[in-house]
N, C-alpha and C positions, 0 to 999 in steps of 0.2 A: 566653318572656315575660321582659322586662327587670325586674330588681329595682327597686323604688321606693325611692330612697335619700334620706335627709335628713341634715342636719348639725346637731349640737348644739354651739354655740359659733360666734360670728361675729367672732372676733379674726383675727389674721394667718393662723394655720394654718387656721382654719375657712374663711376666704375662699379660700385655696388649694384646699381640698377642694371647695368649691362650684364653682370653675372647672374642676377636673379631672373631677368627676362630670358637670357640664354638657356638657363636650366629649366625654365617652365615648359611644360608640355602644352600649355594653353595659349602660347603666344609665339610669334616668330620675330626674333631680333633682326632688324634690317640695317641698323647702323647708328652712328653717333656723329654729332656736330659739336665742335668747340671752336671758339675764335683762335685758339692755339692749335693749329693743325697737327703739329708734332705730338702734342699731348693726346689729341684725339686718335692719332695713329697708334700710339702706344697702348691706349685703352682698348682699341678695337682689335689689336693683333691676337690676343688669346682666344677671341671668339670668331675670328675670320669675317667680321662684318664690315660694311662699307663705312668709309669716312666721308661725310658729306661736306661739300665746299661752302654751303650756305644753309641758313635756316629754311629758305625757300625750297632748296633741293630736298632737304629732309621732309618738308611738307608734301612734296610731290610723290615721295616714295613710301610714306607710312600712312597707316590709318589711325594711329594713336601715338602719343609721345609722352615721355617723362621729362619734366623741366627740372634740371638739377644744376642750374646756373647760379651765379652769385645772387643773393637775396634781392639786391636792388634791381635786378633784371627779371625777377620771377613774373611780375605782372605783365611787363612789356612782351616778353617771350611767350608766356602762356596765352595772352590775348591774340598775338599774331598767329600762333598755331591753331587756336580755336577758330579764328577768322578764315584760316585755310581749310577748315572743315574737319580737323582732327579731334579726336577725343584726347583730353589732356589731363595728366596727373601732375600737379605742381608740388615739388618738394616743399616742406614747410620751412618757414612761414610762406603763405601764398604770395604775400607782397610785403614790401618794406613798411607800409602803413595800412591800417584797416580800410581806409577809404579806397585805395587801389584794389584791394581784394574784393570789395563790394562791386566795383566797376567790372571786374573780371567776370563775376557771376552774371551780371546784367547782360554782358556782351555775348554770352553763350548762345549759339544760333538756335538751339532747341532746348526745351526744359529737360534737365537731367543729363545733358551732354556737356562735355568740357570740364567736368568735375571728376575727382577721383579720390581714392583713399591714399593716405600717406603710410610710411613704414610703421607707424605706431598703431595703425588700424589692423585688427585681427584678420580681416579679409586679405590684406596685402601680404601678411606673413605666410599665409597658406598658399598663395599663388600670385603670379605677377599680374594677372588680370582678374578683377573681381567678377563674380557671377553676375550675369545680366539680370 
């Protein structure tokens, strides 16, 4: 079964993640959330995916998420999604400061969950979802 993947953030990096996930045969793109709903709608339109009204709605609809929000929100958004039970890939840097990034790893509900590869990782270049 393919993971149902959503993107938090509809800026330039978020749009790239939407494209890559949409093109992947290994994942299903379910939607995008951005505080700017108009920007989210513009980013979603080429892929026909849902525009979520909240991060919580994204969390209820996906099994995994990419965090491509402004750097200062990476840790907050990533941790919130992990706490909702999603597997999360955070666009680099994972947090604005190293201490926040360490906290994010500690709060992962299960070892090995809640972490992912970034665009510079060779696994990510070959597919939207890394091999289990």
